[in-house]
DSSP file (Angstrom, degrees, kcal/mol; ACC not computed):
  #  RESIDUE AA STRUCTURE BP1 BP2  ACC     N-H-->O    O-->H-N    N-H-->O    O-->H-N    TCO  KAPPA ALPHA  PHI   PSI    X-CA   Y-CA   Z-CA
    1    1 A M              0   0    0      0, 0.0     2,-0.2     0, 0.0     0, 0.0   0.000 360.0 360.0 360.0 132.8   26.1   19.1  -15.7
    2    2 A A        -     0   0    0      1,-0.1     2,-0.3     0, 0.0     0, 0.0  -0.455 360.0-128.0 -75.5 142.4   23.3   18.5  -18.1
    3    3 A R        -     0   0    0     -2,-0.2     2,-0.4     1,-0.0    -1,-0.1  -0.678  20.2-122.0 -89.9 145.6   21.1   15.4  -17.7
    4    4 A I        -     0   0    0     -2,-0.3     5,-0.0     1,-0.1    -1,-0.0  -0.740  27.3-118.8 -90.8 131.5   20.5   13.1  -20.6
    5    5 A H    >>  -     0   0    0     -2,-0.4     4,-1.1     1,-0.1     3,-0.9  -0.328  19.9-119.8 -67.5 148.3   16.9   12.6  -21.6
    6    6 A W  H 3> S+     0   0    0      1,-0.3     4,-1.7     2,-0.2     5,-0.1   0.820 110.9  60.5 -60.3 -32.9   15.6    9.0  -21.4
    7    7 A S  H 3> S+     0   0    0      1,-0.2     4,-2.5     2,-0.2    -1,-0.3   0.824  98.3  58.0 -67.9 -29.6   14.8    8.9  -25.1
    8    8 A V  H <> S+     0   0    0     -3,-0.9     4,-2.7     2,-0.2     5,-0.3   0.913 105.0  50.9 -65.3 -42.3   18.4    9.6  -26.0
    9    9 A Y  H  X S+     0   0    0     -4,-1.1     4,-2.5     1,-0.2     5,-0.2   0.928 112.4  46.3 -58.6 -45.3   19.4    6.4  -24.1
   10   10 A I  H  X S+     0   0    0     -4,-1.7     4,-2.4     2,-0.2    -2,-0.2   0.913 113.7  47.8 -66.8 -42.4   16.8    4.4  -25.9
   11   11 A I  H  X S+     0   0    0     -4,-2.5     4,-2.4     2,-0.2    -2,-0.2   0.942 115.6  43.6 -65.1 -47.6   17.7    5.8  -29.3
   12   12 A I  H  X S+     0   0    0     -4,-2.7     4,-2.8     1,-0.2     5,-0.2   0.921 114.4  50.5 -64.8 -43.5   21.5    5.2  -28.9
   13   13 A G  H  X S+     0   0    0     -4,-2.5     4,-2.3    -5,-0.3    -1,-0.2   0.901 111.8  47.5 -61.4 -41.6   21.0    1.8  -27.4
   14   14 A T  H  X S+     0   0    0     -4,-2.4     4,-2.6    -5,-0.2     5,-0.3   0.926 112.9  48.8 -65.0 -44.5   18.8    0.7  -30.2
   15   15 A F  H  X S+     0   0    0     -4,-2.4     4,-2.6    -5,-0.2     5,-0.3   0.940 113.3  45.9 -60.5 -48.8   21.2    2.1  -32.8
   16   16 A V  H  X S+     0   0    0     -4,-2.8     4,-2.3     1,-0.2     5,-0.2   0.915 115.2  47.1 -63.6 -43.4   24.2    0.4  -31.3
   17   17 A S  H  X S+     0   0    0     -4,-2.3     4,-1.7    -5,-0.2    -1,-0.2   0.928 115.2  44.5 -64.7 -45.6   22.4   -3.0  -30.9
   18   18 A V  H  X S+     0   0    0     -4,-2.6     4,-2.4    -5,-0.2    -2,-0.2   0.931 115.1  47.1 -67.0 -45.6   21.0   -3.0  -34.4
   19   19 A V  H  X S+     0   0    0     -4,-2.6     4,-2.7    -5,-0.3     5,-0.2   0.916 113.0  48.2 -64.8 -42.9   24.2   -2.0  -36.1
   20   20 A S  H  X S+     0   0    0     -4,-2.3     4,-1.0    -5,-0.3     8,-0.3   0.836 112.7  50.0 -67.3 -30.1   26.3   -4.4  -34.2
   21   21 A R  H  X S+     0   0    0     -4,-1.7     4,-0.6    -5,-0.2    -2,-0.2   0.890 114.8  43.3 -71.7 -39.9   23.8   -7.2  -35.0
   22   22 A I  H  < S+     0   0    0     -4,-2.4    -2,-0.2     2,-0.2    -3,-0.2   0.925 115.8  45.8 -73.1 -45.0   23.8   -6.3  -38.7
   23   23 A I  H  < S-     0   0    0     -4,-2.7     2,-0.2     1,-0.2    -3,-0.2   0.994 136.2 -32.7 -66.8 -65.8   27.6   -5.9  -39.2
   24   24 A D  H  X  -     0   0    0     -4,-1.0     4,-2.2    -5,-0.2     3,-0.3  -0.663  52.2-170.6-161.4  98.2   29.0   -8.9  -37.4
   25   25 A Y  T  < S+     0   0    0     -4,-0.6     4,-0.2     1,-0.2     7,-0.2   0.865  86.6  55.2 -61.9 -39.3   27.3  -10.3  -34.3
   26   26 A D  T  4 S+     0   0    0      1,-0.2     3,-0.4     2,-0.2    -1,-0.2   0.876 116.4  35.5 -66.0 -37.9   30.1  -12.6  -33.4
   27   27 A K  T  4 S+     0   0    0     -3,-0.3     3,-0.3     1,-0.2    -1,-0.2   0.767 124.4  41.6 -85.3 -26.9   32.8   -9.9  -33.3
   28   28 A L  S  X S+     0   0    0     -4,-2.2     4,-1.7    -8,-0.3     3,-0.2  -0.004  71.8 120.2-111.6  28.3   30.6   -7.1  -31.9
   29   29 A I  H  > S+     0   0    0     -3,-0.4     4,-2.0     1,-0.2     5,-0.2   0.851  73.5  58.7 -62.4 -34.3   28.6   -9.1  -29.3
   30   30 A F  H  > S+     0   0    0     -3,-0.3     4,-2.0     1,-0.2    -1,-0.2   0.927 106.7  46.7 -59.3 -45.5   29.9   -6.8  -26.5
   31   31 A F  H  > S+     0   0    0      1,-0.2     4,-2.2     2,-0.2    -1,-0.2   0.827 106.7  58.9 -68.5 -31.5   28.4   -3.7  -28.3
   32   32 A F  H  X S+     0   0    0     -4,-1.7     4,-1.7     1,-0.2    -1,-0.2   0.941 110.2  42.0 -60.5 -47.1   25.1   -5.5  -28.8
   33   33 A Y  H  X S+     0   0    0     -4,-2.0     4,-2.3     2,-0.2    -2,-0.2   0.820 110.2  56.8 -72.9 -30.4   24.8   -6.0  -25.0
   34   34 A V  H  X S+     0   0    0     -4,-2.0     4,-2.1     2,-0.2    -1,-0.2   0.913 107.1  50.4 -63.3 -40.8   26.0   -2.5  -24.3
   35   35 A G  H  X S+     0   0    0     -4,-2.2     4,-2.1     2,-0.2    -2,-0.2   0.894 108.8  51.3 -61.9 -40.3   23.1   -1.3  -26.5
   36   36 A I  H  X S+     0   0    0     -4,-1.7     4,-2.4     1,-0.2    -1,-0.2   0.900 108.6  51.5 -63.4 -40.7   20.7   -3.4  -24.6
   37   37 A I  H  X S+     0   0    0     -4,-2.3     4,-2.4     1,-0.2    -2,-0.2   0.890 108.5  51.9 -64.1 -38.9   21.9   -1.9  -21.3
   38   38 A F  H  X S+     0   0    0     -4,-2.1     4,-2.2     2,-0.2    -1,-0.2   0.907 108.9  50.4 -63.0 -41.2   21.4    1.6  -22.7
   39   39 A I  H  X S+     0   0    0     -4,-2.1     4,-2.1     2,-0.2    -2,-0.2   0.929 111.4  47.9 -62.7 -45.1   17.9    0.7  -23.7
   40   40 A L  H  X S+     0   0    0     -4,-2.4     4,-2.4     1,-0.2    -2,-0.2   0.892 110.2  52.5 -63.2 -39.6   17.2   -0.7  -20.2
   41   41 A A  H  X S+     0   0    0     -4,-2.4     4,-2.4     1,-0.2    -1,-0.2   0.897 108.9  50.6 -63.0 -39.7   18.7    2.5  -18.6
   42   42 A G  H  X S+     0   0    0     -4,-2.2     4,-2.1     2,-0.2    -2,-0.2   0.889 110.1  49.2 -64.5 -39.5   16.4    4.6  -20.7
   43   43 A I  H  X S+     0   0    0     -4,-2.1     4,-2.3     2,-0.2    -2,-0.2   0.904 111.1  49.8 -66.8 -40.6   13.4    2.7  -19.7
   44   44 A I  H  X S+     0   0    0     -4,-2.4     4,-2.4     2,-0.2     5,-0.2   0.921 110.7  49.6 -63.8 -43.4   14.3    3.0  -16.0
   45   45 A K  H  X S+     0   0    0     -4,-2.4     4,-2.1     1,-0.2    -1,-0.2   0.887 109.8  52.6 -62.2 -37.9   14.8    6.7  -16.4
   46   46 A L  H  X S+     0   0    0     -4,-2.1     4,-2.1     2,-0.2    -2,-0.2   0.928 109.4  48.1 -62.2 -45.9   11.4    7.0  -18.0
   47   47 A V  H  X S+     0   0    0     -4,-2.3     4,-2.0     1,-0.2    -2,-0.2   0.929 114.2  45.3 -63.2 -46.1    9.7    5.1  -15.2
   48   48 A F  H  X S+     0   0    0     -4,-2.4     4,-2.2     1,-0.2    -1,-0.2   0.844 110.7  54.6 -67.7 -31.8   11.4    7.3  -12.5
   49   49 A N  H  X S+     0   0    0     -4,-2.1     4,-2.1    -5,-0.2    -1,-0.2   0.894 107.9  49.4 -66.7 -39.9   10.6   10.5  -14.5
   50   50 A I  H  X S+     0   0    0     -4,-2.1     4,-1.9     2,-0.2    -2,-0.2   0.914 111.8  48.4 -65.1 -42.8    6.9    9.6  -14.6
   51   51 A K  H  X S+     0   0    0     -4,-2.0     4,-1.8     1,-0.2    -2,-0.2   0.894 111.1  50.7 -64.2 -39.6    6.8    8.9  -10.8
   52   52 A K  H  X S+     0   0    0     -4,-2.2     4,-2.0     1,-0.2    -1,-0.2   0.884 108.7  51.5 -66.9 -38.1    8.6   12.2  -10.1
   53   53 A E  H  X S+     0   0    0     -4,-2.1     4,-1.0     1,-0.2    -1,-0.2   0.880 107.6  53.0 -65.6 -37.6    6.1   14.1  -12.3
   54   54 A D  H  < S+     0   0    0     -4,-1.9     4,-0.5     1,-0.2     5,-0.5   0.899 111.5  45.8 -63.6 -40.5    3.2   12.6  -10.4
   55   55 A K  H >< S+     0   0    0     -4,-1.8     3,-0.9     1,-0.2    -1,-0.2   0.859 108.0  57.1 -70.1 -34.6    4.7   13.7   -7.1
   56   56 A S  H 3< S+     0   0    0     -4,-2.0    -1,-0.2     1,-0.2    -2,-0.2   0.706  91.2  70.5 -73.6 -18.4    5.5   17.2   -8.3
   57   57 A K  T 3< S-     0   0    0     -4,-1.0    -1,-0.2    -3,-0.3    -2,-0.2   0.816  90.4-149.6 -66.8 -28.3    1.8   17.8   -9.3
   58   58 A G    <   +     0   0    0     -3,-0.9     2,-0.8    -4,-0.5     5,-0.2   0.820  28.6 168.4  68.2  33.4    1.0   18.0   -5.6
   59   59 A I        +     0   0    0     -5,-0.5     2,-0.3     4,-0.1    -1,-0.2  -0.714  16.4 140.3 -82.4 113.4   -2.5   16.7   -5.8
   60   60 A N     >  -     0   0    0     -2,-0.8     4,-2.0     1,-0.0     5,-0.2  -0.886  65.6 -94.5-143.3 176.5   -3.6   15.9   -2.3
   61   61 A H  H  > S+     0   0    0     -2,-0.3     4,-2.4     1,-0.2     5,-0.2   0.835 119.2  56.1 -66.4 -33.2   -6.7   16.2   -0.2
   62   62 A K  H  > S+     0   0    0      2,-0.2     4,-2.4     1,-0.2    -1,-0.2   0.933 108.9  46.2 -65.1 -45.7   -5.6   19.5    1.4
   63   63 A N  H  > S+     0   0    0      1,-0.2     4,-2.1     2,-0.2    -2,-0.2   0.891 113.1  49.9 -64.2 -39.3   -5.2   21.2   -2.0
   64   64 A I  H  X S+     0   0    0     -4,-2.0     4,-2.2     2,-0.2    -1,-0.2   0.914 110.8  49.9 -64.7 -42.3   -8.6   19.8   -3.2
   65   65 A H  H  X S+     0   0    0     -4,-2.4     4,-2.2     1,-0.2    -2,-0.2   0.911 111.1  48.6 -63.2 -42.9  -10.3   21.1   -0.1
   66   66 A Q  H  X S+     0   0    0     -4,-2.4     4,-2.3     1,-0.2    -1,-0.2   0.889 110.6  51.2 -65.2 -38.6   -8.8   24.6   -0.5
   67   67 A A  H  X S+     0   0    0     -4,-2.1     4,-1.9     2,-0.2    -1,-0.2   0.895 109.8  49.8 -65.8 -39.7   -9.8   24.7   -4.1
   68   68 A R  H  X S+     0   0    0     -4,-2.2     4,-2.2     2,-0.2    -2,-0.2   0.904 109.7  51.3 -65.2 -40.3  -13.4   23.7   -3.2
   69   69 A Q  H  X S+     0   0    0     -4,-2.2     4,-2.5     1,-0.2    -2,-0.2   0.922 110.0  49.0 -63.1 -43.0  -13.5   26.4   -0.6
   70   70 A R  H  < S+     0   0    0     -4,-2.3    -1,-0.2     1,-0.2    -2,-0.2   0.868 112.1  49.2 -63.9 -35.3  -12.3   29.1   -3.0
   71   71 A A  H  < S+     0   0    0     -4,-1.9    -1,-0.2    -5,-0.2    -2,-0.2   0.860 115.0  43.8 -72.3 -34.6  -14.9   28.0   -5.5
   72   72 A Q  H  < S+     0   0    0     -4,-2.2    -2,-0.2     1,-0.2    -1,-0.2   0.882 127.3  25.2 -78.2 -39.0  -17.8   28.0   -3.0
   73   73 A Y     <  +     0   0    0     -4,-2.5     3,-0.4    -5,-0.2     4,-0.4  -0.451  68.6 143.5-124.9  59.3  -17.0   31.3   -1.3
   74   74 A P  S    S+     0   0    0      0, 0.0     3,-0.4     0, 0.0    -1,-0.1   0.856  79.2  39.5 -70.9 -31.8  -15.0   33.5   -3.7
   75   75 A Q  S    S+     0   0    0      1,-0.2    -2,-0.1    -3,-0.2    14,-0.0   0.492 105.8  65.2 -96.2  -2.8  -16.6   36.8   -2.6
   76   76 A R  S    S+     0   0    0     -3,-0.4    13,-1.2    12,-0.1     2,-0.3   0.446  93.9  68.9 -96.9  -0.8  -16.7   36.2    1.1
   77   77 A L  E     +A   88   0A   0     -3,-0.4     2,-0.3    -4,-0.4    11,-0.2  -0.872  49.8 173.3-122.7 151.4  -13.0   36.0    1.7
   78   78 A K  E     -A   87   0A   0      9,-2.8     9,-3.8    -2,-0.3     2,-0.4  -0.939  25.7-121.1-143.7 167.4  -10.0   38.4    1.6
   79   79 A R  E     -A   86   0A   0     -2,-0.3     2,-0.2     7,-0.2     7,-0.2  -0.862  23.7-112.1-115.0 146.6   -6.4   38.2    2.6
   80   80 A C     >  -     0   0    0      5,-2.1     4,-1.2    -2,-0.4    21,-0.1  -0.553  20.8-140.0 -71.0 136.2   -4.3   40.1    5.1
   81   81 A F  T  4 S+     0   0    0     -2,-0.2    -1,-0.1     1,-0.1    20,-0.0   0.715  97.4  44.2 -73.3 -19.8   -1.8   42.3    3.3
   82   82 A K  T  4 S+     0   0    0      3,-0.1    -1,-0.1    17,-0.0    -2,-0.0   0.923 132.2   9.4 -88.5 -52.8    0.9   41.5    5.9
   83   83 A C  T  4 S-     0   0    0      2,-0.1    -2,-0.1    16,-0.0    -1,-0.0   0.563  91.1-120.6-111.6  -9.9    0.7   37.8    6.5
   84   84 A G     <  +     0   0    0     -4,-1.2    -3,-0.1     1,-0.2     2,-0.1   0.588  51.7 162.3  82.3  10.0   -1.6   36.5    3.8
   85   85 A N        -     0   0    0     -6,-0.1    -5,-2.1     1,-0.1     2,-0.4  -0.377  42.1-118.2 -63.9 139.4   -4.1   35.1    6.3
   86   86 A V  E     +A   79   0A   0     -7,-0.2     2,-0.3    -2,-0.1    -7,-0.2  -0.681  43.4 171.9 -82.2 129.7   -7.6   34.4    4.8
   87   87 A M  E     -A   78   0A   0     -9,-3.8    -9,-2.8    -2,-0.4     2,-0.1  -0.848  35.0 -97.8-133.2 166.9  -10.3   36.5    6.5
   88   88 A K  E >   -A   77   0A   0     -2,-0.3     3,-1.0   -11,-0.2   -11,-0.2  -0.467  37.8-113.0 -79.8 159.1  -14.0   37.3    6.0
   89   89 A L  T 3  S+     0   0    0    -13,-1.2   -12,-0.1     1,-0.2    -1,-0.1   0.841 114.6  54.3 -63.7 -33.4  -14.9   40.5    4.3
   90   90 A Q  T 3  S+     0   0    0    -14,-0.2    -1,-0.2     2,-0.0     2,-0.2   0.612  82.9 108.3 -80.2  -9.8  -16.4   42.0    7.4
   91   91 A D    <   -     0   0    0     -3,-1.0     3,-0.1     1,-0.1    -4,-0.1  -0.460  44.9-174.2 -68.2 136.3  -13.2   41.5    9.5
   92   92 A R        +     0   0    0      1,-0.2     9,-3.1    -2,-0.2     2,-0.4   0.629  70.0  41.5-102.9 -20.2  -11.4   44.7   10.2
   93   93 A F  B    S-B  100   0B   0      7,-0.2     2,-0.3     8,-0.2     7,-0.2  -0.962  87.9-109.5-129.6 147.2   -8.3   43.2   11.9
   94   94 A C     >  -     0   0    0      5,-2.1     4,-0.9    -2,-0.4    -7,-0.1  -0.543  17.2-147.4 -73.9 134.1   -6.3   40.1   11.0
   95   95 A S  T  4 S+     0   0    0     -2,-0.3    -1,-0.1     2,-0.1    -8,-0.0   0.677  95.3  44.6 -76.4 -16.4   -6.8   37.2   13.5
   96   96 A R  T  4 S+     0   0    0      3,-0.1    -1,-0.1   -11,-0.0    -2,-0.0   0.912 132.9   9.5 -91.7 -52.5   -3.2   36.0   13.0
   97   97 A C  T  4 S-     0   0    0      2,-0.1    -2,-0.1   -12,-0.0    -1,-0.0   0.591  90.7-125.0-109.8 -12.4   -1.1   39.2   13.1
   98   98 A G     <  +     0   0    0     -4,-0.9    -3,-0.1     1,-0.2     2,-0.1   0.572  51.5 157.3  83.8   7.9   -3.6   41.8   14.2
   99   99 A A        -     0   0    0     -6,-0.1    -5,-2.1     1,-0.1     2,-0.5  -0.389  47.8-112.9 -69.5 144.0   -3.0   44.2   11.3
  100  100 A H  B      B   93   0B   0     -7,-0.2    -7,-0.2     1,-0.1    -1,-0.1  -0.655 360.0 360.0 -77.2 125.2   -5.7   46.7   10.5
  101  101 A V              0   0    0     -9,-3.1    -8,-0.2    -2,-0.5    -1,-0.1   0.398 360.0 360.0-107.5 360.0   -7.2   45.8    7.1
């Protein structure tokens, strides 16, 4: 099932609230408040979407440390073809799996 984008909630809620207010507020008061609820739901979805995007970026101290190491020593490291372990260029065997490199 497709998820509805937060902006759709806000647009529909604004439209319903404004139209019900313009046409006849006394008879369409229910629709006015339904539009307000849609706007609030869109704002809540926006806030949670922003928080989820921040978490998905995965910026933490471990990633920063690994990036700094790669920037400082790009030519001194190689990876094992079997397990992906990071090794020095002069190593002939992997320290993790023992494969000949």
